N, C-alpha and C positions, 0 to 999 in steps of 0.2 A: 505493501501499499503507499503509493506515496507520501510524502507529508505535505501538510497546507506549503503553501505557495505563498500566501503573506501571511500575516500574523496572523492569531487564532481572531477568534469572532468576537470575544469577550474584550482581547484586547483594545481591537479597532475601535468598538463600542467608549471601554474608557480613555483612549486618546481622544477621541472626538470629544467626548462631556466634559473634558478636561478643559476644553478649551470657553473661559469665559464668555465669553461673548455667545458662541453656538449654544449655550447651554443652556443661558439665558435666554435665548428665541429659541430655544428648540422646547422649553416648557411655556411659553408664547404662542408656539407656532400650537401645540397640544390643546390649553386653552381654547384656545379659536375654535378650536376641532371639535373639541364638545360642546361649545357655547352653536357652531353650527348646527350639529345637527339634532342635538335637543330644541334648536329656533326651530328647526322643522317640523319636529312633533309637535311642539306645542302649535306651528302657525297652523299645521295640519287642521289638531283639533280644534283651532278658534277659528278656523272657516266654516269648522259643517255645527257648531255652536250661533252661529251667527247666519244658518240657514237652515232652512225647514223644508223635508220632504228627499227623496231620497236621489231624484234626479239635481234638486239645485245642489244638494251636498256635494254630488256628485263634481258638476262643472265646479264647484270653490275648490275642493281638494286637486282638477286640473288644472285651474287659473293658479292653486300656488305655485308649482310645477313648473308651470309657463312659467307666471313671471320672474322666478330664478332662473331660469334659462337665458330667458330672450335678453336681456344686455348683452352677453357675450358675444353674441350673434350681430354687435352693432357698434360693442364700443371696445371691445378685445383689443384690435392694433391700436388702439389709440390712451389706452392704458397701458401698454409695454413702453410706446413713445416717451410716456411720462417718465416710467420708471428709469427709464434712461436719459431723461432731459433732467430733470429736478433729485434733489436734494431724496434718497428713499427712505429716510426715517423721515421727513415732514410727512410727504404721500401715506406712508403707515400712521401717522398720528392723527392725521387729519382725517382717514377713512375711520381709525377707532372710536374715535369720539364721536362722529356723524352716526356713525353703528348704536352708539352706545343711544346718543336723545333719538333716535327713530323706535329704538326697542320700547322705549320708554313711555314712547308717544303712544303704539299702537294698545297695550290699556286704556290710557288717559279719554281717547279718543271711541275707539270700541266701537269702529262700524267696518263693514265690509271692504268698502271703497277705499278707506284708508288702510287695511290691513293690505291689499294687493296695493295698495302705489305705497306704502312703507314699506314692504318688503322688495319690492322693484329698483325702492332707491338704496336699498341693504344690499343687495346681489351688485348695483351698482361699487357701491363701494368694493365688496370682497373682490371683486372683478379688477380693481385698484392695487387693492391691499395685496394682493398673492401673484401680483411679478414683482413687487418689488419687492416684497418675499423672499421670494427663491432665487432673483438676482443676486439678493446682497448673498445667501450663502456661502457661496464658494471665496467669496471675500472673508469670510471668518475664519478659513481654517487655514490650517498649516500648511497643506504639501495637497496637490492635485487629486493625489490617489484616495484621499481621504471625504471627494464628494459624495463614491457611492454608498457608505455607511452611512453620511450626513442623509441621503436622499432617503435612505434605508429607515432609521429612522422615523422621520417626517412620514412616512407611507403608512409604516407600521401603526403611529400614535394615528395619526388620522383617519387611516381605513378599518382600523384595528380595533383598539383598546382605546377610542374618542366614541366610537359607534355604539360600544356596550357602555362606557361608562355615559353618555348620553341617556340610551334607554334605561339603563340601570337610574340614575337621577330621576329620571320623571314621572318616570314610573313609584319612585319614592316618594318624590312633592304631587304626585296622585295621591297615591295611598292616605300619605300623612293628611294632605288638607278632604279625605272624604272622613278619616273617622274624626279630627275635630272640627269638621265644619258639616259634616252630614252630606247628606245627595245635594245637594242644591249647591255645593260649593265646585263642579269641577268646571266652571269657568273661573275661578277665582285663583285657583290652582296652577289652572294657564297662563295667567297675566302676572301670579308671580315667576314660574319658570323663567316668559321672556325678559323681566325686570330683573332677571338674574344672570340673563344675558345679557344686558347694556350694561351693571353697573362690574360685569367682566368684561366688558371691552374698554372700560373706563380704565381700569387695571390694567389692562395691557398697555393702554394707549403712555398709561405715565409709566411704567417699564421701560417701553422701548424710549419715551425722549431720554428719560434721567439714567438707564442703565444700561441701556445698547447702543453708547454712541458709534461702535465701529459701523455700523448700519450703513453709515451715510458713506460711506467710502471715499471714495476721490471728492476732491473737495468742490463748493456750491457753484463756485466762482468757475470751474472749470465750466461743471454741466450749462452752467447759462451762457456761458462763451461758445456755445455747442449751435449748430442751425436747430430751426426753429419745426417746428412740430410736423408741419407738413412736408419737411425736408426728410426727418427721420425715417417716416410713415413712407414716405416714397426708396430711403435706402436698405429700411426694411424687409421692404417686400421685394428689392431688386436683390439682397443678400439671400432672400432664401431663394429665390431663383436660380442664383447663381451658381451658390453654392452648394456640389454634391449629397457633403455628409448631410447637409440641413434640407436640403431637395428631399434625397431618401429618406429621411426622419418622419416628413410630413406627408409622402408617399405611405409610408406606414403604419402609420398613425389613419389615416383616413380608412385604410385595409382594417384594421383593429378594431375599430369603435365603430364604424361600419357592421362587421360578425358581431359586434355586442351588440348593436343596438336592433339587431335580426333576431337575439336573443331574449332580450327583455320584450321585444315588441311580441313576442308569439310563445314566450313562455307556457300565457296560461293556456293557450288553446294546446298548446305542445304536452301538457300534465293532463288534460284530457284524453289526448290521443295514445297514452301509456295505459289506460284505465285508471287514473287520480283525479285527484280534484284538489282543490284549497292545502291539501297538508302535502301534499306531492311538488307541486307548486312553492311552496316554503321550504321544503327539503332541495329542491333543484337550487333555488334562490342561496337556501344556505352554501350550497356550494358551490358557487360559483366565487361566491368571499372567501373561502376553506381553498380554495385552489390558488385564489389571487394571495392569500398569502403563505403558501407553500414554496409559490413562484419567484416573490421576492425574496424570501428566506433564501432561495436558491443561488439566484443568479449573479451572486458574489462570488461563487462556486465555480459556475461554468463561467463566469469571465475570467476566469487563471485558464484555464483551456483553447477561450474564443474569444476573439477581443470583441470589443464594446459594439465595434462599426461592423463588426458580421454576426451578431447574438443575436442582436435587435431584428434584421430581417430572419434571420433565422426560428428567433420566435413566434413570429407573427405568420411564417409557413406554417409551424409545428398547430398555432392554433387552428389555421383555418382546415389542416385535414381533422384535427378534433371533432373542430364542428361539422365536419363530413361524419366523423362517426356518429355525434350525437342524431342526424337526421336520418338514421339507417338504426339506430338504436330500437332491438325490437320490445327490450325491457327496461323498465325504472331502474332495477339499479347498474345496467349497463350504462345508461342516460343518465345518471348519476354520478358516474367513475369519468364517462366522457369530458362532463361538463367542468368536473372540478379539473379534467386537461385543460379544457378552454382556459380558465381560470386561470391556473399554475402558468399556463402558456405568457397568456396575457402579462400576469404579474409581473415577467421574465420582463417582456419587451417596453412595461411603465417603466420601472426602474431603471434600464438599461437605459432608456432614449432622455430621461430628466439625467442618467448622468453623463450621459452626451453634453449635454447642453450644460451644463453645470461645469466639463473640463476643457471642453473643445470649443464653444464658443463666444467670442471676446465681450469683457464684462462691457464695452458701449453698446454692443449690439442685444445684451443677453436676456434684458428685461422683452425687448419687443419680439424675439422671439419665443420666450414664455410666454406673452398674451396672445401670441399669435398661435403656438401649439396647443394652448386651454379652449383658445375659440373654436380650432378647426374638431376637436374632441366634441364640442357640445353642440357644431351645427351637423357635426357626421352623427352622433349618436341623438340629436332630435329628428334628423331628417328620417335615419332609419325606422325608428320608433315612429313614425308618423308614416311611411312608404308601404313598413310591411303589415298593417292590417289589411289596406287594399290587396294591395297584392295574394295575400291568402285567402280575402274572401272569392278572390275570382277565380280562385283554382277548388275542382270538384274534390271530391274525397272517394276513395273506393278503399276497401277490406283486400290485400293481399299475404299470402300463407308466405313465412318464412322458415323455412325449417321445420315443416310444418301445425307453426302456430301463427293466429289467425293476426295481419298487423294492420291499423288502420292510417293508409297515407291519405294526407292531408294538406292545404297547402302548407303548413309548416315546418314539416319537413322536406319542400318542395323549397322553400323559401332560405332555410338551414342550408341544405346541400348548398345552392347556387350561393348563399356566402363563404359559405368554407372554400369552397373553390375560387371564391373570388378575393379573397385574403388571402390563401395560398399564392394565385398570381400577385397581388399585389405585393405580396413578402417576397417575393422572389427581385421583383423591380427595387423596392429599397434596397435590399441586400446590394445588387448590383451597382446601385448608385451612390453607397459609404463605403463599398469595400475597393477601396485603392489600389491594393500591393498584390490583389491575386486574382487570375483569370479562368482560373478550369472549373466546371460545374458546382453550383453549390453541394448537390449530393457527393460526390467523393469528398469534398475539400471537410464538410461537417464530420462524414465517418473517417477524412486523417486524423482533424482534432478531438475526437471521442476518445481515437484506438488508447490505448494506455502502452502499447510498446511491452516490451519486457517487464517483468515483475522487479518493480523498486523496492528493498524491504530497507530497514533502517530509519530513524529519524532526525540522518543527517541533512545538511544545507548546504546548498552549491550556488556559490556567488561569479559570477565571470563581470570581469572585468574591460571594458568594451570599450574603443577610440582609436585615433589617428591621432600623432604617430606611434609605434611602436613600445619606442622608450618609454612614455611615458605612463602607461597600461600598465608597462613589467615593471616600472618602480611604485606605483600605488597599490600594484597587486600585493607584491611584496611588503608595503608601507601594512597593508591594509590587512595581511595574517600577522605582524610582528603586533599588530595593536589586540588581536582577536587572540592571539596566546595571552598575552599580557594580562586581559580580563580575564581569561581561565579558560578558556576554546577548547577543544583539541582541533587542530588546525592540521590540512593538509592542503602542498601545494604539486600540482601536479607537474604542473610548469618548470619546476627549480632546478628537475637534474637533470646535470647534461650531456645522459643515454639519448633522451630524450629528444633532446633537441638535435643531436646531429641522426637519429634515426628518420627526421621528420625531412630534417635537409638532404639527407642521401635521399629519401624516396623521391621528392618532389625535381629535385637534380637530374634521376635518372628516367624519372617519367617525362620529365620537357623536351627533351630529346622525339617524343612519339605524341608530342598534341596537347592540344586543352581535356581530351576526355582521357588520357593518360595521367596525368597530372591530381585530374579530377578524386580516378580509382585513389589513386596513390596517398593522395591529402586524407581522403574516406575511411582507409585502410590500416594509418600511423592513428588517426582517431578512436579508429574503434576498438587498437587495441588500447589507447589508453584509458576509455573508459573500462575496458571489460577489464583490464588488468589492477589498474589505481583506483579509477573516480567509484565506481558501482562498491568494491570493500570498504571503503572508506566510510562511503556515505551509511553502509549498512553499523559502522561500528560507530555512527550516531557524530563521527567528525564534520566541522564546516571545511566544506573543500573550498578553495580560492582558485580561480584558471584564470589567467593571462588568455583574454582572446578565446572563449571555447568552443564557440560556435560561428553569432553574428558575423566577425570581423569576416572570418575566411568564408564565409557565405557572400559575404560581402565582395572579396578579392577575386570570389571567382565570376559574380555576378558583373563587376567592373572588366574583367579580364571578356567575359563574355558579350560584354557592349562594346568594347571597344573592337571584337574581332570584327563585330556585327558591321560596324562602321567602316572598317576596312574592308567590307567586300567577304569577308572571310566565314565559314562555315562556324558557327557557335554552339554553346549548350543551352537549351532551355533552361530559365531560371528557375520553373518547376521540377524541372529534373536536376536541377544541384538541391533543390530544399529535400528533396524524396531521397536523393541520396545520404543528404545529411543528415536527414531521419533514421536512415536503416542502421547507417554507420552508428550510430550512437543509442539506439533503441527507443528512439523517441523520449530520448533524457532531454533534458530545458532544465537551463540556470532556473532555479527558484525565482532569482532577481538577478537584472547585469545593471552595472555600473556602467553607465555612459558618460567618459568625458568628452562632455561636448566642447571642442575644442572651434571656433570657426576654422572652418579650410580656407588657404590663400592660393589660388590658383597659378597665380606669378610668380611664386618662388618654385627656383627648379628640382630642391629637395628638402622633402619636410623628417625629417628622420628615418633618411635612407629611402622613401618613397618619394615618388615622381608628384610635385606638385598634382596634376591634372587629375592623379590617382586617389592624392587622400583627398584631392573636394567630391572624389562620385564613389569614395568610401564613407565620409563623412555623412555627405546627403542618404544613403543607402539604410545607416544607421539611427539617422536622426527618423525617417521614415517608419522602420523598425519600432521605436523607442516611441512613436504617436501611435502608430496601429495598436500595441498594443501597450497601456501605458501602466498597466496594475504588473508587468515583469520589471520595468526599469526607475532605475535612480538616476536621473540626470543630474552632473555635476560638472561645476564652472569649475576647468583645470587652469582656470589666470590666477597668480599669483604664487607665492614661494610654496614648494610639494610638501611642506610640515602642512599650512594651511589646507591644502586641497584636501589633502590625506583627512585632517577632521571636518573635513565638507560630506567625507565618503562615510567616515563612519557614523557619523550625526543619519545620513538618509540611511543607513542600512539598521540602526537599532532597534527601528519599533518592529521589523522582521526578521532580526536574530534571536536564537532560540536561546531558555537559560543556562550558563554554561555550568555542565556536571560538576554534583560535588562529587568527584572521583581523581584518580592521580592521573594522569596523561600517561595515553599507551607509547612506551618508545618505539612499538611498531609500526605505529600507524602514522606518528608525526613524522613529516622530512622536511 
């Protein structure tokens, strides 16, 4: 079993919550989430109290939902532009103060028209508050790799703990009000819930203003000196259109939430087709959220094998295929499992998409992208929920026999089948838009990413120091190994022996006469021998293995050679063949973390550490692209300055993912 490629979940959570500014914002977000869900319950209950008759109450409930969804369709892009234009802390505080006043005013006015209008205005405030909050999160963290953990904490609280807490709190308020005030106190308890939500937003406003000044980020003067709102809206839309990463993200979200709207819009009739009633509908509804929770929990582990840019599209494809399974499920139990799969893959896509926005979208445009994505989510969901019942009504139902069991095939199954296929196709399009490094078909790519290769034993950690020139990586790898030994770790340096260097030089020199393919095979053979003879045994003993340029640099160097040969009109190796060869030679063993010395290459220099200047440029560019595609596997370090300072940066970057030093004597047979 391979060890974790990053710090354990508990350590990652503690390290993020240890940041005071983020911890306060997370608590604020948690309270706001509870207020949002509890106010939805209270507003729905109040709408039924202010109307009479089944039809009128149904329209009132629908009106509450509509007034909560409609603002995002109209004002979503404007909200994001304001989050990028103005001080985000001021935007959040103003929105919270307005929500406080609006919630308190609903019981005071006590009419249905004001309930709808106040709900509409409250949702507008939330529409401006959320992009400002989400766009601020990456600025409060210490490292880009913490964005995923921060998003995971927020989503688990907003769509898990907050839902349960709000429902329980509303039930307690209602129960206490019924005991104290009797049967006629239902309306009063709803008013109490609304006033509590309003007071909570007042507390949130005060907390954000006085306790989290870091949310302001850049100076207000710099924001105000920027372009106008219209220009910012135009630039944001242009950024979405011309950036493949964001364009693929939007395409994928449209497919994912169209499929989600299909499920929501047809769930009641689908449950009836399975022979169930309201109970079956409730179980299916709960299954979606259970799957969503599991998916958000599994996303970080999946991202250690598959880069976020590819995992997003792959999860949407999987969700679409799971929806196809839902459409043909002959029994309720099969349907429950398939619906949980849909929710699970949707949770993976949701968390991955937010992580991509937080870690790979610049701060200057992040608010607009967050708001645009939220608007697309609401628009797609609302459109799907509106169209699905119409389409379902156009399809006549009929009974068919599947393995001897009668199954009702109605419009819900046809719509779900079509929605699943559309989501799968859209997920593949998103995958292609967002993937800037690989060209092979999606299925072989995913299977290759999921294959473990040879079993890995032990709790050792493999660290590679990458970059160019070679002298810097060799020196920093040696300094890192020395620092780790001083800290009490069991350390192995496989590249430290003269014998290995001689074998590598001899093999590549002899193969050079036969061409690049023979060179690659010889290098792979030496690499395979080193992995089998030194690295895997050391990892099995729990050692920290520090390698100077384990895989990425050699792949990059072969890729440079192939690129140059192709430019000169000579036959060259396919980069995907080189990657497959390297993966086979190492048994798919990859560094748990790679340190990239990110020195800006200078193409004009004739020699840089023994490497031609042009080659140095290409190697560094390829390494940087690898680190950008898989940020969770890399620690990028600025190599400028004295070597001792660079070594300190390297160790500080690695410290969160290092294991606890073993409480035993160093094994002289392993340490080299």
